[in-house]
PDB file of N, CA, C and O in Angstrom:
ATOM      1  N   MET A   1      24.433 -60.814 -69.254  1.00  0.00           N
ATOM      2  CA  MET A   1      24.418 -59.928 -68.102  1.00  0.00           C
ATOM      3  C   MET A   1      24.775 -60.701 -66.834  1.00  0.00           C
ATOM      4  O   MET A   1      25.499 -60.208 -65.969  1.00  0.00           O
ATOM      5  N   ARG A   2      24.250 -61.919 -66.745  1.00  0.00           N
ATOM      6  CA  ARG A   2      24.515 -62.759 -65.588  1.00  0.00           C
ATOM      7  C   ARG A   2      26.010 -63.064 -65.471  1.00  0.00           C
ATOM      8  O   ARG A   2      26.550 -63.116 -64.366  1.00  0.00           O
ATOM      9  N   ASN A   3      26.666 -63.262 -66.593  1.00  0.00           N
ATOM     10  CA  ASN A   3      28.108 -63.546 -66.594  1.00  0.00           C
ATOM     11  C   ASN A   3      28.905 -62.342 -66.096  1.00  0.00           C
ATOM     12  O   ASN A   3      29.900 -62.500 -65.389  1.00  0.00           O
ATOM     13  N   VAL A   4      28.470 -61.152 -66.463  1.00  0.00           N
ATOM     14  CA  VAL A   4      29.159 -59.932 -66.035  1.00  0.00           C
ATOM     15  C   VAL A   4      29.063 -59.779 -64.514  1.00  0.00           C
ATOM     16  O   VAL A   4      30.055 -59.471 -63.854  1.00  0.00           O
ATOM     17  N   ILE A   5      27.887 -59.992 -63.972  1.00  0.00           N
ATOM     18  CA  ILE A   5      27.682 -59.869 -62.525  1.00  0.00           C
ATOM     19  C   ILE A   5      28.466 -60.951 -61.787  1.00  0.00           C
ATOM     20  O   ILE A   5      29.088 -60.673 -60.762  1.00  0.00           O
ATOM     21  N   ALA A   6      28.442 -62.171 -62.296  1.00  0.00           N
ATOM     22  CA  ALA A   6      29.178 -63.262 -61.661  1.00  0.00           C
ATOM     23  C   ALA A   6      30.681 -62.986 -61.703  1.00  0.00           C
ATOM     24  O   ALA A   6      31.390 -63.251 -60.732  1.00  0.00           O
ATOM     25  N   GLY A   7      31.162 -62.457 -62.818  1.00  0.00           N
ATOM     26  CA  GLY A   7      32.581 -62.106 -62.922  1.00  0.00           C
ATOM     27  C   GLY A   7      32.956 -60.995 -61.957  1.00  0.00           C
ATOM     28  O   GLY A   7      34.030 -61.016 -61.357  1.00  0.00           O
ATOM     29  N   PHE A   8      32.073 -60.037 -61.814  1.00  0.00           N
ATOM     30  CA  PHE A   8      32.312 -58.932 -60.879  1.00  0.00           C
ATOM     31  C   PHE A   8      32.385 -59.444 -59.434  1.00  0.00           C
ATOM     32  O   PHE A   8      33.235 -58.995 -58.666  1.00  0.00           O
ATOM     33  N   LEU A   9      31.517 -60.360 -59.066  1.00  0.00           N
ATOM     34  CA  LEU A   9      31.498 -60.886 -57.712  1.00  0.00           C
ATOM     35  C   LEU A   9      32.713 -61.770 -57.417  1.00  0.00           C
ATOM     36  O   LEU A   9      33.161 -61.848 -56.274  1.00  0.00           O
ATOM     37  N   ARG A  10      33.249 -62.440 -58.454  1.00  0.00           N
ATOM     38  CA  ARG A  10      34.432 -63.294 -58.261  1.00  0.00           C
ATOM     39  C   ARG A  10      35.738 -62.513 -58.290  1.00  0.00           C
ATOM     40  O   ARG A  10      36.764 -63.021 -57.836  1.00  0.00           O
ATOM     41  N   ASP A  11      35.725 -61.312 -58.803  1.00  0.00           N
ATOM     42  CA  ASP A  11      36.946 -60.502 -58.924  1.00  0.00           C
ATOM     43  C   ASP A  11      37.411 -60.055 -57.546  1.00  0.00           C
ATOM     44  O   ASP A  11      36.660 -59.418 -56.807  1.00  0.00           O
ATOM     45  N   GLU A  12      38.654 -60.390 -57.202  1.00  0.00           N
ATOM     46  CA  GLU A  12      39.200 -60.051 -55.884  1.00  0.00           C
ATOM     47  C   GLU A  12      40.230 -58.927 -55.948  1.00  0.00           C
ATOM     48  O   GLU A  12      40.861 -58.643 -54.930  1.00  0.00           O
ATOM     49  N   ASN A  13      40.427 -58.286 -57.071  1.00  0.00           N
ATOM     50  CA  ASN A  13      41.417 -57.212 -57.182  1.00  0.00           C
ATOM     51  C   ASN A  13      41.080 -56.040 -56.283  1.00  0.00           C
ATOM     52  O   ASN A  13      41.981 -55.457 -55.680  1.00  0.00           O
ATOM     53  N   GLY A  14      39.840 -55.686 -56.176  1.00  0.00           N
ATOM     54  CA  GLY A  14      39.433 -54.581 -55.311  1.00  0.00           C
ATOM     55  C   GLY A  14      39.665 -54.896 -53.846  1.00  0.00           C
ATOM     56  O   GLY A  14      40.061 -54.025 -53.071  1.00  0.00           O
ATOM     57  N   ALA A  15      39.418 -56.148 -53.467  1.00  0.00           N
ATOM     58  CA  ALA A  15      39.628 -56.550 -52.077  1.00  0.00           C
ATOM     59  C   ALA A  15      41.104 -56.449 -51.711  1.00  0.00           C
ATOM     60  O   ALA A  15      41.439 -56.026 -50.605  1.00  0.00           O
ATOM     61  N   THR A  16      41.974 -56.828 -52.616  1.00  0.00           N
ATOM     62  CA  THR A  16      43.410 -56.743 -52.363  1.00  0.00           C
ATOM     63  C   THR A  16      43.833 -55.289 -52.193  1.00  0.00           C
ATOM     64  O   THR A  16      44.628 -54.968 -51.310  1.00  0.00           O
ATOM     65  N   ALA A  17      43.307 -54.420 -53.032  1.00  0.00           N
ATOM     66  CA  ALA A  17      43.641 -52.998 -52.924  1.00  0.00           C
ATOM     67  C   ALA A  17      43.168 -52.427 -51.591  1.00  0.00           C
ATOM     68  O   ALA A  17      43.866 -51.620 -50.978  1.00  0.00           O
ATOM     69  N   ILE A  18      42.003 -52.837 -51.146  1.00  0.00           N
ATOM     70  CA  ILE A  18      41.483 -52.355 -49.868  1.00  0.00           C
ATOM     71  C   ILE A  18      42.345 -52.868 -48.723  1.00  0.00           C
ATOM     72  O   ILE A  18      42.613 -52.135 -47.771  1.00  0.00           O
ATOM     73  N   GLU A  19      42.785 -54.135 -48.810  1.00  0.00           N
ATOM     74  CA  GLU A  19      43.658 -54.675 -47.761  1.00  0.00           C
ATOM     75  C   GLU A  19      44.956 -53.887 -47.686  1.00  0.00           C
ATOM     76  O   GLU A  19      45.412 -53.543 -46.595  1.00  0.00           O
ATOM     77  N   TYR A  20      45.550 -53.601 -48.829  1.00  0.00           N
ATOM     78  CA  TYR A  20      46.784 -52.819 -48.846  1.00  0.00           C
ATOM     79  C   TYR A  20      46.551 -51.408 -48.282  1.00  0.00           C
ATOM     80  O   TYR A  20      47.398 -50.879 -47.562  1.00  0.00           O
ATOM     81  N   ALA A  21      45.426 -50.818 -48.604  1.00  0.00           N
ATOM     82  CA  ALA A  21      45.112 -49.486 -48.085  1.00  0.00           C
ATOM     83  C   ALA A  21      44.956 -49.514 -46.565  1.00  0.00           C
ATOM     84  O   ALA A  21      45.416 -48.602 -45.880  1.00  0.00           O
ATOM     85  N   LEU A  22      44.315 -50.548 -46.038  1.00  0.00           N
ATOM     86  CA  LEU A  22      44.148 -50.666 -44.589  1.00  0.00           C
ATOM     87  C   LEU A  22      45.494 -50.886 -43.893  1.00  0.00           C
ATOM     88  O   LEU A  22      45.746 -50.312 -42.833  1.00  0.00           O
ATOM     89  N   ILE A  23      46.350 -51.710 -44.483  1.00  0.00           N
ATOM     90  CA  ILE A  23      47.675 -51.938 -43.907  1.00  0.00           C
ATOM     91  C   ILE A  23      48.471 -50.636 -43.912  1.00  0.00           C
ATOM     92  O   ILE A  23      49.124 -50.302 -42.924  1.00  0.00           O
ATOM     93  N   THR A  24      48.417 -49.907 -45.017  1.00  0.00           N
ATOM     94  CA  THR A  24      49.125 -48.632 -45.113  1.00  0.00           C
ATOM     95  C   THR A  24      48.603 -47.634 -44.084  1.00  0.00           C
ATOM     96  O   THR A  24      49.388 -46.920 -43.462  1.00  0.00           O
ATOM     97  N   ALA A  25      47.298 -47.579 -43.903  1.00  0.00           N
ATOM     98  CA  ALA A  25      46.717 -46.672 -42.919  1.00  0.00           C
ATOM     99  C   ALA A  25      47.146 -47.053 -41.504  1.00  0.00           C
ATOM    100  O   ALA A  25      47.423 -46.178 -40.684  1.00  0.00           O
ATOM    101  N   LEU A  26      47.203 -48.343 -41.215  1.00  0.00           N
ATOM    102  CA  LEU A  26      47.628 -48.808 -39.896  1.00  0.00           C
ATOM    103  C   LEU A  26      49.090 -48.441 -39.634  1.00  0.00           C
ATOM    104  O   LEU A  26      49.430 -47.957 -38.555  1.00  0.00           O
ATOM    105  N   ILE A  27      49.942 -48.672 -40.616  1.00  0.00           N
ATOM    106  CA  ILE A  27      51.359 -48.321 -40.473  1.00  0.00           C
ATOM    107  C   ILE A  27      51.514 -46.815 -40.312  1.00  0.00           C
ATOM    108  O   ILE A  27      52.300 -46.360 -39.480  1.00  0.00           O
ATOM    109  N   GLY A  28      50.783 -46.047 -41.086  1.00  0.00           N
ATOM    110  CA  GLY A  28      50.841 -44.587 -40.985  1.00  0.00           C
ATOM    111  C   GLY A  28      50.408 -44.090 -39.621  1.00  0.00           C
ATOM    112  O   GLY A  28      51.030 -43.191 -39.055  1.00  0.00           O
ATOM    113  N   THR A  29      49.346 -44.670 -39.094  1.00  0.00           N
ATOM    114  CA  THR A  29      48.868 -44.276 -37.770  1.00  0.00           C
ATOM    115  C   THR A  29      49.908 -44.607 -36.703  1.00  0.00           C
ATOM    116  O   THR A  29      50.158 -43.807 -35.802  1.00  0.00           O
ATOM    117  N   GLY A  30      50.508 -45.783 -36.809  1.00  0.00           N
ATOM    118  CA  GLY A  30      51.558 -46.162 -35.865  1.00  0.00           C
ATOM    119  C   GLY A  30      52.744 -45.221 -35.929  1.00  0.00           C
ATOM    120  O   GLY A  30      53.299 -44.836 -34.900  1.00  0.00           O
ATOM    121  N   LEU A  31      53.134 -44.849 -37.144  1.00  0.00           N
ATOM    122  CA  LEU A  31      54.246 -43.919 -37.307  1.00  0.00           C
ATOM    123  C   LEU A  31      53.948 -42.561 -36.697  1.00  0.00           C
ATOM    124  O   LEU A  31      54.826 -41.939 -36.100  1.00  0.00           O
ATOM    125  N   ILE A  32      52.728 -42.104 -36.841  1.00  0.00           N
ATOM    126  CA  ILE A  32      52.353 -40.805 -36.272  1.00  0.00           C
ATOM    127  C   ILE A  32      52.541 -40.818 -34.761  1.00  0.00           C
ATOM    128  O   ILE A  32      53.104 -39.880 -34.196  1.00  0.00           O
ATOM    129  N   PHE A  33      52.068 -41.884 -34.098  1.00  0.00           N
ATOM    130  CA  PHE A  33      52.194 -41.962 -32.641  1.00  0.00           C
ATOM    131  C   PHE A  33      53.648 -42.068 -32.209  1.00  0.00           C
ATOM    132  O   PHE A  33      54.062 -41.425 -31.244  1.00  0.00           O
ATOM    133  N   VAL A  34      54.426 -42.880 -32.920  1.00  0.00           N
ATOM    134  CA  VAL A  34      55.837 -43.055 -32.561  1.00  0.00           C
ATOM    135  C   VAL A  34      56.610 -41.757 -32.770  1.00  0.00           C
ATOM    136  O   VAL A  34      57.381 -41.345 -31.903  1.00  0.00           O
ATOM    137  N   LEU A  35      56.405 -41.119 -33.908  1.00  0.00           N
ATOM    138  CA  LEU A  35      57.140 -39.884 -34.186  1.00  0.00           C
ATOM    139  C   LEU A  35      56.715 -38.747 -33.271  1.00  0.00           C
ATOM    140  O   LEU A  35      57.539 -37.908 -32.909  1.00  0.00           O
ATOM    141  N   GLN A  36      55.456 -38.706 -32.893  1.00  0.00           N
ATOM    142  CA  GLN A  36      54.996 -37.675 -31.964  1.00  0.00           C
ATOM    143  C   GLN A  36      55.667 -37.860 -30.603  1.00  0.00           C
ATOM    144  O   GLN A  36      56.121 -36.890 -29.996  1.00  0.00           O
ATOM    145  N   SER A  37      55.729 -39.077 -30.136  1.00  0.00           N
ATOM    146  CA  SER A  37      56.382 -39.363 -28.861  1.00  0.00           C
ATOM    147  C   SER A  37      57.872 -39.055 -28.938  1.00  0.00           C
ATOM    148  O   SER A  37      58.438 -38.469 -28.015  1.00  0.00           O
ATOM    149  N   LEU A  38      58.498 -39.446 -30.026  1.00  0.00           N
ATOM    150  CA  LEU A  38      59.918 -39.179 -30.216  1.00  0.00           C
ATOM    151  C   LEU A  38      60.178 -37.675 -30.285  1.00  0.00           C
ATOM    152  O   LEU A  38      61.181 -37.196 -29.757  1.00  0.00           O
ATOM    153  N   GLY A  39      59.297 -36.941 -30.924  1.00  0.00           N
ATOM    154  CA  GLY A  39      59.439 -35.490 -31.017  1.00  0.00           C
ATOM    155  C   GLY A  39      59.382 -34.829 -29.649  1.00  0.00           C
ATOM    156  O   GLY A  39      60.138 -33.896 -29.378  1.00  0.00           O
ATOM    157  N   GLN A  40      58.498 -35.303 -28.792  1.00  0.00           N
ATOM    158  CA  GLN A  40      58.407 -34.746 -27.443  1.00  0.00           C
ATOM    159  C   GLN A  40      59.671 -35.053 -26.651  1.00  0.00           C
ATOM    160  O   GLN A  40      60.139 -34.222 -25.873  1.00  0.00           O
ATOM    161  N   THR A  41      60.220 -36.244 -26.850  1.00  0.00           N
ATOM    162  CA  THR A  41      61.452 -36.618 -26.155  1.00  0.00           C
ATOM    163  C   THR A  41      62.613 -35.747 -26.611  1.00  0.00           C
ATOM    164  O   THR A  41      63.406 -35.282 -25.791  1.00  0.00           O
ATOM    165  N   VAL A  42      62.712 -35.528 -27.905  1.00  0.00           N
ATOM    166  CA  VAL A  42      63.793 -34.690 -28.445  1.00  0.00           C
ATOM    167  C   VAL A  42      63.627 -33.248 -27.988  1.00  0.00           C
ATOM    168  O   VAL A  42      64.613 -32.582 -27.676  1.00  0.00           O
ATOM    169  N   ALA A  43      62.396 -32.762 -27.944  1.00  0.00           N
ATOM    170  CA  ALA A  43      62.155 -31.394 -27.473  1.00  0.00           C
ATOM    171  C   ALA A  43      62.591 -31.248 -26.020  1.00  0.00           C
ATOM    172  O   ALA A  43      63.195 -30.241 -25.649  1.00  0.00           O
ATOM    173  N   GLY A  44      62.289 -32.243 -25.202  1.00  0.00           N
ATOM    174  CA  GLY A  44      62.725 -32.206 -23.811  1.00  0.00           C
ATOM    175  C   GLY A  44      64.233 -32.232 -23.689  1.00  0.00           C
ATOM    176  O   GLY A  44      64.804 -31.559 -22.830  1.00  0.00           O
ATOM    177  N   LEU A  45      64.880 -33.004 -24.541  1.00  0.00           N
ATOM    178  CA  LEU A  45      66.349 -33.071 -24.536  1.00  0.00           C
ATOM    179  C   LEU A  45      66.959 -31.710 -24.867  1.00  0.00           C
ATOM    180  O   LEU A  45      67.892 -31.267 -24.197  1.00  0.00           O
ATOM    181  N   PHE A  46      66.443 -31.057 -25.883  1.00  0.00           N
ATOM    182  CA  PHE A  46      66.958 -29.742 -26.262  1.00  0.00           C
ATOM    183  C   PHE A  46      66.664 -28.688 -25.188  1.00  0.00           C
ATOM    184  O   PHE A  46      67.454 -27.767 -24.978  1.00  0.00           O
ATOM    185  N   THR A  47      65.527 -28.834 -24.517  1.00  0.00           N
ATOM    186  CA  THR A  47      65.220 -27.920 -23.416  1.00  0.00           C
ATOM    187  C   THR A  47      66.254 -28.065 -22.307  1.00  0.00           C
ATOM    188  O   THR A  47      66.745 -27.075 -21.766  1.00  0.00           O
ATOM    189  N   ASN A  48      66.578 -29.312 -21.976  1.00  0.00           N
ATOM    190  CA  ASN A  48      67.588 -29.555 -20.936  1.00  0.00           C
ATOM    191  C   ASN A  48      68.963 -29.031 -21.355  1.00  0.00           C
ATOM    192  O   ASN A  48      69.686 -28.472 -20.530  1.00  0.00           O
ATOM    193  N   ILE A  49      69.323 -29.202 -22.599  1.00  0.00           N
ATOM    194  CA  ILE A  49      70.610 -28.701 -23.094  1.00  0.00           C
ATOM    195  C   ILE A  49      70.633 -27.172 -23.016  1.00  0.00           C
ATOM    196  O   ILE A  49      71.636 -26.584 -22.613  1.00  0.00           O
ATOM    197  N   GLY A  50      69.534 -26.536 -23.399  1.00  0.00           N
ATOM    198  CA  GLY A  50      69.450 -25.080 -23.339  1.00  0.00           C
ATOM    199  C   GLY A  50      69.587 -24.559 -21.921  1.00  0.00           C
ATOM    200  O   GLY A  50      70.266 -23.560 -21.684  1.00  0.00           O
ATOM    201  N   ARG A  51      68.946 -25.229 -20.982  1.00  0.00           N
ATOM    202  CA  ARG A  51      69.048 -24.815 -19.577  1.00  0.00           C
ATOM    203  C   ARG A  51      70.478 -24.975 -19.064  1.00  0.00           C
ATOM    204  O   ARG A  51      70.983 -24.120 -18.336  1.00  0.00           O
ATOM    205  N   ALA A  52      71.122 -26.071 -19.446  1.00  0.00           N
ATOM    206  CA  ALA A  52      72.505 -26.298 -19.014  1.00  0.00           C
ATOM    207  C   ALA A  52      73.426 -25.227 -19.588  1.00  0.00           C
ATOM    208  O   ALA A  52      74.323 -24.742 -18.899  1.00  0.00           O
ATOM    209  N   LEU A  53      73.204 -24.858 -20.847  1.00  0.00           N
ATOM    210  CA  LEU A  53      74.027 -23.806 -21.451  1.00  0.00           C
ATOM    211  C   LEU A  53      73.778 -22.456 -20.784  1.00  0.00           C
ATOM    212  O   LEU A  53      74.710 -21.675 -20.588  1.00  0.00           O
ATOM    213  N   ASP A  54      72.531 -22.184 -20.438  1.00  0.00           N
ATOM    214  CA  ASP A  54      72.221 -20.937 -19.713  1.00  0.00           C
ATOM    215  C   ASP A  54      72.943 -20.907 -18.374  1.00  0.00           C
ATOM    216  O   ASP A  54      73.465 -19.862 -17.984  1.00  0.00           O
ATOM    217  N   ASP A  55      72.986 -22.016 -17.668  1.00  0.00           N
ATOM    218  CA  ASP A  55      73.695 -22.081 -16.385  1.00  0.00           C
ATOM    219  C   ASP A  55      75.178 -21.812 -16.562  1.00  0.00           C
ATOM    220  O   ASP A  55      75.789 -21.116 -15.751  1.00  0.00           O
ATOM    221  N   VAL A  56      75.759 -22.365 -17.624  1.00  0.00           N
ATOM    222  CA  VAL A  56      77.179 -22.163 -17.888  1.00  0.00           C
ATOM    223  C   VAL A  56      77.474 -20.686 -18.164  1.00  0.00           C
ATOM    224  O   VAL A  56      78.453 -20.124 -17.673  1.00  0.00           O
ATOM    225  N   VAL A  57      76.606 -20.085 -18.958  1.00  0.00           N
ATOM    226  CA  VAL A  57      76.809 -18.664 -19.320  1.00  0.00           C
ATOM    227  C   VAL A  57      76.668 -17.798 -18.070  1.00  0.00           C
ATOM    228  O   VAL A  57      77.449 -16.866 -17.878  1.00  0.00           O
ATOM    229  N   LEU A  58      75.686 -18.092 -17.219  1.00  0.00           N
ATOM    230  CA  LEU A  58      75.505 -17.290 -16.001  1.00  0.00           C
ATOM    231  C   LEU A  58      76.689 -17.423 -15.051  1.00  0.00           C
ATOM    232  O   LEU A  58      77.051 -16.458 -14.378  1.00  0.00           O
ATOM    233  N   ARG A  59      77.290 -18.597 -14.988  1.00  0.00           N
ATOM    234  CA  ARG A  59      78.446 -18.792 -14.122  1.00  0.00           C
ATOM    235  C   ARG A  59      79.678 -18.066 -14.641  1.00  0.00           C
ATOM    236  O   ARG A  59      80.558 -17.701 -13.861  1.00  0.00           O
ATOM    237  N   MET A  60      79.751 -17.853 -15.945  1.00  0.00           N
ATOM    238  CA  MET A  60      80.914 -17.209 -16.536  1.00  0.00           C
ATOM    239  C   MET A  60      80.890 -15.687 -16.307  1.00  0.00           C
ATOM    240  O   MET A  60      81.926 -15.034 -16.432  1.00  0.00           O
ATOM    241  N   ARG A  61      79.755 -15.133 -15.982  1.00  0.00           N
ATOM    242  CA  ARG A  61      79.618 -13.686 -15.834  1.00  0.00           C
ATOM    243  C   ARG A  61      80.138 -13.223 -14.552  1.00  0.00           C
ATOM    244  O   ARG A  61      80.099 -12.026 -14.266  1.00  0.00           O
TER     245      ARG A  61
END
Protein backbone atom coordinates (compact mmCIF):
# COMPACT_ATOMS: atom_id res chain seq x y z
CA MET A 1 0.00 0.00 0.00
CA ARG A 2 2.87 2.32 0.86
CA ASN A 3 4.37 1.76 -2.60
CA VAL A 4 1.08 2.69 -4.28
CA ILE A 5 0.82 5.96 -2.35
CA ALA A 6 4.48 6.81 -2.97
CA GLY A 7 4.04 6.09 -6.69
CA PHE A 8 0.95 8.28 -6.79
CA LEU A 9 2.79 11.18 -5.13
CA ARG A 10 5.75 10.88 -7.55
CA ASP A 11 3.54 10.74 -10.66
CA GLU A 12 3.68 14.08 -12.49
CA ASN A 13 1.34 13.28 -15.41
CA GLY A 14 -1.59 15.03 -13.76
CA ALA A 15 0.48 18.13 -13.07
CA THR A 16 1.47 18.35 -16.73
CA ALA A 17 -2.16 18.06 -17.81
CA ILE A 18 -3.15 20.83 -15.41
CA GLU A 19 -0.35 23.06 -16.72
CA TYR A 20 -1.53 22.53 -20.29
CA ALA A 21 -5.11 23.27 -19.25
CA LEU A 22 -4.05 26.52 -17.56
CA ILE A 23 -2.03 27.59 -20.61
CA THR A 24 -4.99 26.80 -22.87
CA ALA A 25 -7.35 28.77 -20.63
CA LEU A 26 -4.97 31.75 -20.62
CA ILE A 27 -4.67 31.72 -24.42
CA GLY A 28 -8.44 31.37 -24.76
CA THR A 29 -9.06 34.31 -22.45
CA GLY A 30 -6.58 36.44 -24.38
CA LEU A 31 -8.24 35.52 -27.66
CA ILE A 32 -11.65 36.48 -26.32
CA PHE A 33 -10.44 39.97 -25.39
CA VAL A 34 -8.59 40.48 -28.68
CA LEU A 35 -11.46 39.25 -30.83
CA GLN A 36 -14.00 41.30 -28.89
CA SER A 37 -11.96 44.45 -29.43
CA LEU A 38 -11.42 43.60 -33.09
CA GLY A 39 -15.15 42.97 -33.50
CA GLN A 40 -15.98 46.42 -32.14
CA THR A 41 -13.46 47.98 -34.51
CA VAL A 42 -14.92 46.16 -37.50
CA ALA A 43 -18.46 47.11 -36.46
CA GLY A 44 -17.42 50.75 -36.31
CA LEU A 45 -15.83 50.48 -39.74
CA PHE A 46 -19.00 49.06 -41.27
CA THR A 47 -21.06 51.76 -39.55
CA ASN A 48 -18.88 54.43 -41.14
CA ILE A 49 -19.14 52.76 -44.55
CA GLY A 50 -22.93 52.59 -44.22
CA ARG A 51 -23.15 56.27 -43.33
CA ALA A 52 -20.94 57.20 -46.29
CA LEU A 53 -23.13 55.16 -48.63
CA ASP A 54 -26.26 56.81 -47.22
CA ASP A 55 -24.72 60.23 -47.93
CA VAL A 56 -23.94 59.21 -51.50
CA VAL A 57 -27.49 57.97 -52.07
CA LEU A 58 -29.00 61.16 -50.61
CA ARG A 59 -26.84 63.32 -52.87
CA MET A 60 -27.94 61.37 -55.94
CA ARG A 61 -31.63 62.11 -55.31
